[in-house]
C-alpha positions as CSV (number, residue, x, y, z in Angstrom):
1,M,106.3,57.4,119.4
2,N,106.3,60.7,121.1
3,N,104.5,63.5,119.2
4,L,105.9,66.0,121.7
5,L,109.2,65.8,119.9
6,I,108.1,67.8,116.8
7,T,106.5,70.7,118.8
8,P,109.7,72.6,119.4
9,V,110.0,72.8,115.6
10,V,106.3,73.3,114.7
11,I,105.4,76.0,117.2
12,P,108.0,78.6,116.3
13,L,107.7,77.7,112.6
14,F,103.9,78.1,112.6
15,I,103.8,81.3,114.6
16,G,106.6,82.7,112.5
17,M,104.5,82.2,109.4
18,V,101.5,83.7,111.0
19,L,103.5,86.8,112.0
20,I,104.4,87.5,108.4
21,I,100.7,88.3,107.8
22,F,100.7,90.8,110.7
23,Q,103.8,92.6,109.7
24,R,102.7,96.1,111.0
25,N,101.1,94.9,114.3
26,I,104.3,95.1,116.4
27,K,102.6,94.5,119.7
28,L,101.0,91.3,118.4
29,Q,104.3,90.1,117.0
30,R,106.1,90.7,120.3
31,V,103.5,88.9,122.3
32,L,103.1,85.9,120.0
33,S,106.9,85.5,119.6
34,L,107.4,85.5,123.4
35,V,104.5,83.0,123.8
36,A,106.0,80.7,121.2
37,L,109.4,80.6,123.0
38,L,107.9,80.2,126.4
39,A,105.8,77.2,125.1
40,T,109.0,75.7,123.6
41,S,110.8,76.1,127.0
42,V,108.0,74.3,128.8
43,I,108.1,71.5,126.2
44,S,111.8,71.2,126.7
45,V,111.4,70.6,130.4
46,L,108.7,68.0,129.8
47,L,110.9,66.2,127.3
48,M,113.8,66.2,129.7
49,N,111.6,64.5,132.4
50,Q,110.2,62.0,129.9
51,I,113.7,61.1,128.7
52,R,114.9,60.9,132.3
53,N,112.1,58.4,133.2
54,D,111.6,56.5,130.0
55,G,114.8,56.8,128.0
56,I,115.4,58.2,124.6
57,Q,112.2,59.4,122.8
58,T,111.6,58.9,119.1
59,L,109.0,59.9,116.5
60,Q,108.7,58.4,113.0
61,L,106.8,60.9,110.9
62,G,103.9,59.5,108.8
63,G,104.2,56.2,110.5
64,W,107.1,55.1,108.3
65,E,109.4,52.8,110.3
66,A,113.1,53.7,110.5
67,P,115.2,53.9,108.5
68,F,112.8,54.6,105.6
69,G,110.9,57.6,107.1
70,I,111.8,60.9,108.7
71,S,113.0,60.3,112.3
72,F,113.0,62.7,115.2
73,V,115.0,61.6,118.2
74,G,115.2,63.3,121.5
75,D,118.0,62.1,123.8
76,M,119.1,64.0,127.0
77,F,121.8,65.9,125.1
78,S,119.3,67.3,122.7
79,A,116.8,68.1,125.4
80,L,119.3,70.0,127.5
81,L,120.3,72.1,124.5
82,L,116.7,72.7,123.6
83,L,116.1,74.2,127.1
84,A,119.3,76.3,126.9
85,T,118.2,77.5,123.5
86,S,114.8,78.5,124.8
87,V,116.2,80.5,127.7
88,V,118.7,82.3,125.6
89,S,116.1,83.1,122.9
90,I,113.6,84.5,125.4
91,C,116.2,86.8,126.9
92,C,117.5,88.0,123.5
93,L,113.9,88.6,122.3
94,I,113.0,90.7,125.4
95,Y,116.2,92.7,124.9
96,A,115.2,93.3,121.2
97,F,111.9,94.8,122.3
98,S,113.7,97.9,123.6
99,S,116.8,97.9,121.3
100,I,116.1,96.6,117.8
101,G,114.1,99.6,116.6
102,R,110.8,100.0,114.8
103,K,112.3,100.0,111.4
104,Q,113.8,96.5,111.9
105,E,110.7,95.3,113.7
106,K,108.7,96.0,110.6
107,L,111.2,94.2,108.3
108,Y,110.0,90.8,109.6
109,F,112.5,90.7,112.5
110,Y,110.2,88.5,114.7
111,P,109.3,85.9,112.0
112,L,113.0,85.6,111.1
113,F,113.9,85.3,114.8
114,L,111.4,82.4,115.2
115,F,112.6,80.7,111.9
116,L,116.2,80.8,113.2
117,V,115.0,79.1,116.5
118,T,113.1,76.6,114.4
119,G,116.2,75.6,112.5
120,V,118.3,75.3,115.7
121,N,115.7,73.2,117.4
122,G,115.2,71.0,114.4
123,S,119.0,70.4,114.2
124,F,119.0,69.2,117.7
125,L,116.1,66.8,117.2
126,T,116.5,65.3,113.7
127,G,117.6,61.7,113.4
128,D,118.3,62.0,109.7
129,L,121.5,63.4,108.1
130,F,119.7,65.1,105.2
131,N,117.2,66.7,107.5
132,L,120.1,68.0,109.6
133,Y,121.2,69.7,106.4
134,V,117.7,71.1,105.8
135,F,117.4,72.5,109.4
136,F,120.9,74.0,109.0
137,E,119.7,75.8,105.9
138,V,116.6,77.0,107.7
139,F,118.4,78.8,110.4
140,L,121.2,80.0,108.0
141,V,118.8,81.6,105.6
142,A,117.1,83.4,108.5
143,S,120.6,84.5,109.8
144,Y,121.5,85.8,106.4
145,V,118.7,88.4,106.6
146,L,119.2,89.1,110.3
147,I,122.9,89.8,110.0
148,T,122.3,92.5,107.4
149,M,119.8,94.4,109.6
150,G,121.2,97.9,110.2
151,G,122.6,98.5,106.7
152,G,126.0,99.9,107.4
153,K,128.8,99.6,104.9
154,R,131.1,97.5,107.2
155,Q,128.1,95.4,108.1
156,L,127.4,94.6,104.5
157,G,131.0,93.6,103.9
158,E,131.1,91.2,106.9
159,S,127.6,89.9,106.0
160,L,128.8,88.9,102.5
161,K,131.8,87.1,104.1
162,Y,129.5,85.2,106.5
163,I,127.0,84.3,103.7
164,F,129.6,83.1,101.2
165,T,131.5,81.0,103.9
166,N,128.3,79.3,104.9
167,I,127.2,78.7,101.2
168,I,130.6,77.0,100.6
169,S,130.3,74.9,103.8
170,S,126.8,73.9,102.8
171,A,128.0,72.7,99.4
172,F,130.6,70.5,101.1
173,F,127.9,69.3,103.4
174,L,125.9,68.0,100.4
175,I,128.9,66.4,98.9
176,G,129.6,64.6,102.2
177,I,126.0,63.4,102.3
178,A,126.2,62.1,98.7
179,Y,129.4,60.2,99.4
180,L,128.1,58.7,102.6
181,Y,124.8,57.6,101.0
182,S,126.6,56.0,98.1
183,M,128.7,53.9,100.5
184,T,126.0,53.0,103.0
185,G,122.7,53.4,101.3
186,T,121.1,55.2,104.2
187,L,121.0,58.7,105.8
188,N,119.3,57.7,109.0
189,L,121.8,58.5,111.8
190,A,121.2,55.3,113.7
191,H,121.2,53.2,110.6
192,L,124.5,54.9,109.5
193,S,126.0,53.9,112.8
194,I,125.0,50.2,112.2
195,R,126.2,50.1,108.6
196,I,129.6,51.7,109.3
197,A,130.1,49.4,112.3
198,E,129.4,46.4,110.1
199,V,131.8,47.3,107.2
200,G,134.4,49.0,109.4
201,Q,135.6,52.5,109.2
202,D,138.2,52.1,106.4
203,G,140.3,54.9,104.9
204,L,137.5,56.1,102.5
205,I,135.0,56.4,105.3
206,T,137.5,58.2,107.5
207,T,138.2,60.6,104.6
208,V,134.4,61.3,104.5
209,A,134.5,61.9,108.2
210,F,137.2,64.5,107.7
211,L,135.0,66.2,105.1
212,F,132.1,66.4,107.6
213,L,134.6,67.7,110.2
214,I,135.6,70.5,107.8
215,V,131.9,71.4,107.2
216,F,131.0,71.5,110.9
217,A,134.3,73.2,111.9
218,L,133.5,76.0,109.5
219,K,130.1,76.4,111.1
220,A,131.3,76.0,114.7
221,G,134.4,78.2,114.3
222,L,136.8,75.3,115.1
223,L,140.1,76.7,113.7
224,L,138.2,77.9,110.5
225,Y,136.9,80.9,112.3
226,Y,138.3,83.7,110.1
227,W,134.7,84.8,109.3
228,L,133.5,84.9,112.9
229,P,135.1,88.0,114.6
230,G,133.9,90.4,112.0
231,S,130.5,88.8,111.4
232,Y,129.5,88.7,115.0
233,S,130.6,92.2,115.7
234,V,128.4,94.1,113.2
235,P,124.7,93.2,113.7
236,P,122.5,94.8,116.3
237,T,123.1,93.6,119.9
238,A,120.1,91.2,120.2
239,I,121.1,89.5,116.9
240,A,124.8,89.3,117.7
241,S,123.9,87.8,121.1
242,I,121.8,85.0,119.7
243,F,124.3,84.3,117.0
244,A,127.1,84.0,119.6
245,A,125.0,81.8,121.9
246,L,123.5,79.4,119.4
247,L,124.9,79.3,115.9
248,T,128.4,78.0,116.6
249,K,126.8,75.6,119.1
250,V,124.8,73.9,116.4
251,G,128.1,73.1,114.6
252,I,129.5,71.8,117.9
253,Y,126.4,69.6,118.4
254,A,126.8,68.2,114.9
255,I,130.4,67.3,115.5
256,F,129.5,65.6,118.8
257,R,126.7,63.7,117.2
258,M,128.7,62.5,114.2
259,F,131.8,61.5,116.1
260,T,130.1,59.7,119.0
261,L,127.4,58.0,116.9
262,I,128.9,57.3,113.5
263,F,132.6,58.0,113.2
264,Y,133.9,56.8,116.5
265,H,135.8,53.7,115.4
266,E,139.2,55.3,114.7
267,P,139.6,57.9,117.5
268,Q,143.4,57.7,117.3
269,I,143.0,59.4,113.9
270,T,139.7,61.4,113.8
271,H,139.6,62.5,117.5
272,L,143.3,63.3,117.6
273,L,142.8,65.6,114.7
274,I,139.9,67.3,116.5
275,G,142.2,67.7,119.6
276,I,144.9,69.4,117.5
277,L,142.3,71.7,115.9
278,A,140.9,72.5,119.4
279,A,144.3,73.3,120.8
280,I,145.2,75.6,117.9
281,T,141.8,77.3,118.2
282,M,142.2,78.0,121.9
283,V,145.6,79.5,121.4
284,L,144.7,81.7,118.4
285,G,141.4,82.7,120.0
286,G,143.2,83.6,123.2
287,L,145.8,85.7,121.3
288,G,143.0,87.6,119.6
289,A,141.1,88.2,122.8
290,I,144.1,89.7,124.6
291,G,145.4,91.6,121.5
292,Y,142.3,93.8,120.7
293,W,141.0,96.8,122.4
294,D,137.7,96.7,120.6
295,L,135.0,95.4,123.0
296,R,133.1,93.3,120.4
297,K,136.2,91.8,118.9
298,I,137.3,90.7,122.4
299,L,134.0,89.0,123.1
300,T,133.9,87.3,119.7
301,F,137.4,85.9,120.2
302,N,136.2,84.5,123.5
303,V,133.5,82.6,121.5
304,V,136.4,81.0,119.5
305,I,138.2,80.0,122.7
306,S,135.1,78.3,124.1
307,V,134.6,76.3,120.9
308,G,138.1,74.8,121.3
309,F,137.6,74.1,125.0
310,I,134.3,72.3,124.5
311,M,135.8,70.1,121.7
312,A,138.6,69.1,124.0
313,G,136.2,67.1,126.1
314,L,134.9,65.2,123.0
315,V,138.5,64.2,122.1
316,T,138.9,62.2,125.4
317,L,135.8,60.0,124.9
318,T,135.8,59.5,128.7
319,P,132.7,60.0,131.0
320,A,134.5,63.0,132.7
321,G,135.4,64.7,129.4
322,I,132.0,64.3,127.8
323,T,130.3,65.4,131.0
324,G,132.5,68.5,131.2
325,S,131.8,69.4,127.6
326,I,128.0,69.1,128.2
327,Y,128.2,71.3,131.3
328,Y,130.4,73.8,129.6
329,L,128.3,73.9,126.4
330,I,125.2,74.8,128.3
331,H,127.1,77.3,130.4
332,D,128.6,78.9,127.3
333,M,125.2,79.3,125.6
334,L,124.0,81.3,128.5
335,I,127.1,83.2,129.3
336,K,127.9,84.3,125.7
337,A,124.4,85.7,125.3
338,L,124.9,87.5,128.6
339,V,128.3,89.1,127.9
340,F,127.2,90.1,124.3
341,L,124.1,91.8,125.7
342,I,126.2,93.6,128.3
343,G,128.8,94.5,125.7
344,G,126.1,95.9,123.4
345,T,124.6,97.9,126.2
346,I,128.0,99.5,127.0
347,I,128.3,100.5,123.3
348,H,124.7,101.8,123.4
349,L,125.5,104.0,126.4
350,T,128.9,105.3,125.3
351,G,128.6,105.3,121.5
352,T,131.9,103.5,121.1
353,S,133.3,100.0,121.3
354,N,136.9,101.2,121.9
355,L,137.8,100.4,125.5
356,K,140.4,103.2,125.6
357,D,137.4,105.7,125.2
358,I,135.3,104.2,128.0
359,S,135.7,104.5,131.7
360,G,133.9,104.5,135.1
361,L,130.5,103.2,134.0
362,I,130.0,101.3,137.3
363,R,129.3,104.5,139.1
364,L,126.2,105.2,137.1
365,H,125.4,101.6,136.2
366,P,126.4,99.4,139.2
367,Q,124.0,96.6,138.3
368,L,125.4,96.3,134.8
369,G,129.0,96.4,136.1
370,W,128.6,93.7,138.7
371,M,126.6,91.4,136.4
372,F,129.4,91.7,133.9
373,F,131.9,90.8,136.7
374,I,129.9,87.7,137.6
375,A,129.8,86.7,134.0
376,A,133.6,87.2,133.7
377,L,134.4,85.1,136.7
378,S,132.0,82.4,135.4
379,M,133.8,82.4,132.0
380,V,137.2,82.0,133.8
381,G,135.8,79.1,135.9
382,I,135.8,80.4,139.4
383,P,133.7,78.2,141.8
384,P,130.8,77.9,142.3
385,L,129.9,79.7,139.1
386,S,128.6,77.9,136.0
387,G,131.9,77.6,134.2
388,F,133.7,75.8,137.0
389,L,132.4,72.3,136.7
390,G,132.7,72.1,133.0
391,K,136.4,73.2,133.1
392,V,137.2,70.8,135.9
393,F,135.6,67.8,134.2
394,I,137.1,68.6,130.8
395,T,140.6,69.0,132.3
396,Q,140.1,65.7,134.3
397,G,139.0,63.9,131.1
398,T,142.1,65.1,129.1
399,F,144.4,64.0,131.8
400,E,142.7,60.6,132.1
401,A,142.9,60.0,128.4
402,G,146.6,61.0,128.4
403,Y,146.1,64.3,126.5
404,F,148.1,66.3,129.0
405,W,149.1,68.8,126.4
406,L,145.5,69.5,125.5
407,G,144.5,69.9,129.2
408,G,147.4,72.3,129.7
409,I,146.4,74.4,126.7
410,G,142.9,74.5,128.1
411,L,144.2,75.9,131.4
412,L,146.3,78.4,129.5
413,A,143.2,79.5,127.5
414,S,141.5,80.2,130.9
415,L,144.3,82.7,131.6
416,F,143.6,84.4,128.2
417,I,139.9,84.6,129.1
418,L,140.8,86.1,132.6
419,Y,143.1,88.7,131.1
420,S,140.7,89.8,128.3
421,M,137.6,90.0,130.6
422,I,139.4,91.8,133.4
423,K,140.7,94.2,130.7
424,I,137.1,95.0,129.8
425,F,136.0,95.4,133.4
426,M,138.9,97.6,134.4
427,N,138.6,99.9,131.4
428,A,134.9,100.1,130.9
429,F,133.6,100.0,134.4
430,W,136.4,101.0,136.7
431,G,138.3,104.2,136.8
432,E,137.2,107.8,136.5
433,T,133.7,108.4,135.1
434,T,134.1,110.2,131.7
435,L,130.4,110.5,130.8
436,S,127.7,112.1,132.9
437,A,124.1,110.7,132.8
438,E,123.1,113.6,130.5
439,E,126.0,112.9,128.1
440,E,125.3,109.2,127.6
441,K,124.1,108.2,124.1
442,G,121.4,105.9,125.3
443,T,119.5,104.5,128.3
444,T,119.3,101.1,130.0
445,K,115.5,101.3,130.2
446,G,114.2,97.9,129.2
447,L,117.7,96.4,128.8
448,L,118.6,95.3,132.3
449,L,115.7,92.7,132.7
450,P,117.0,90.2,130.1
451,I,120.6,90.7,131.3
452,A,119.4,90.0,134.9
453,L,117.5,86.9,133.8
454,L,120.5,85.4,132.1
455,T,122.7,86.3,135.1
456,I,120.2,84.4,137.4
457,A,120.1,81.5,134.9
458,S,123.9,81.3,134.9
459,L,124.1,81.5,138.8
460,T,121.4,78.8,139.0
461,L,123.4,76.5,136.7
462,G,126.5,76.9,138.8
463,I,125.1,76.9,142.3
464,G,122.4,74.4,141.5
465,A,124.6,72.1,139.4
466,E,123.8,69.2,141.7
467,G,120.1,69.3,140.5
468,L,121.3,69.0,136.9
469,A,124.0,66.4,137.5
470,G,121.7,63.4,136.9
471,Y,120.5,64.8,133.5
472,V,124.1,65.6,132.4
473,A,125.3,62.2,133.5
474,Q,122.6,60.5,131.5
475,A,123.4,62.7,128.4
476,A,127.1,61.7,128.7
477,E,126.2,58.0,129.0
478,E,124.0,58.1,125.9
479,L,126.7,59.8,123.9
480,L,129.3,57.2,124.9
481,N,127.0,54.3,124.2
482,P,125.7,54.5,120.6
483,S,123.6,51.3,121.1
484,L,121.2,53.3,123.4
485,Y,120.4,55.7,120.5
486,I,120.2,52.9,117.9
487,N,117.9,50.7,120.0
488,A,115.6,53.6,120.7
489,V,115.2,54.3,117.0
490,F,114.6,50.7,115.9
491,D,112.7,49.4,118.9
């Protein structure tokens, strides 16, 4: 029993509720929000070291033994994602201090921000399928309000699309839970794994697995991403950045958890379908990324590409493939927050997101330009940057598993990323300077610090990958051996 497991949920939830009372005290809201996220990051590191030394950690709330009570389970995969979530949240929060505006700050921005982090952290830690649904709803309800902040006509339209899509997927989520409970009599993830292993994954259970795949694919943007490009391009930059970094990743996490712990018995059916969806997602996302000249649209389609690429590693069910997916997932959380913050800063400076109307920013903002260049190379997978190891291991895993077509499409997707990111760099930063410092619509004051912090985090992940290798290897081993998770819950 490790009580530390519940603190990444309790701390942001409690402080978020406290901040509702102090709505008008903006300084106090900023300080307490930052303290909450810093505390969560420290706890994430402590959990990682405990799991490294003592194995998977569990907590049965109220003293009820599994599978009857509410379980919290922290394996290395969860702990790594908790740490990445904390880093991204801290940087997006600091960016919001200078960019979100007093009006939004007084409309409960900081409590909503913390509630969103609460839901994300809870999704990573819960050991119960119904509570996974509950935590999904916690961060989704917070995101429904956050995505509407700004109040533009186009923003309202895209917000409604985002809200209705998630309401529909949540309804299917509940239907899937009901079917699974009626067949197994339990919703504890470890107990579900045992029950399905005992009775066998027959056609009906595989059909339910497909239902869950549809639910989480909608939330992750795996093929069913029609809502994503518009929804992620309308909110304020700090909000769009944390959405791009975290929300699709919770859907990816849920697919990984379900299809390595519960529905792993028929990979020639379930995982092959995931591979086909991943391949189509990478191709369509790549075509979108190279086809648009709108800065935010290009970045959002790159989110879509990365979803497909991460899922390709899951399909292989090999140590190399799973290891690559974990590396790339952590990298993608950091790098998507980084490029969205830089993209939002470019729009803040120029007043437009059309690349054809922007040029030569690197002369006045060299730090911004070169940090974007580092991020672009990292997304492509240039060594020794953070995207390199993930791409190498995922490609190796697809080849080892015989999915040569999937590995080839992954490499093609890297070319799409290269073209789209170089297009942004050459048009926005290179060329003749069209705006003088006096003509710029905004300033970078207070905005470069969080961008620099994420750049340093990304460089550290790439150059210092050897220090993380043991943790990632343990996470991959735990995902590939469901018995480790099950024994931790019931022992």
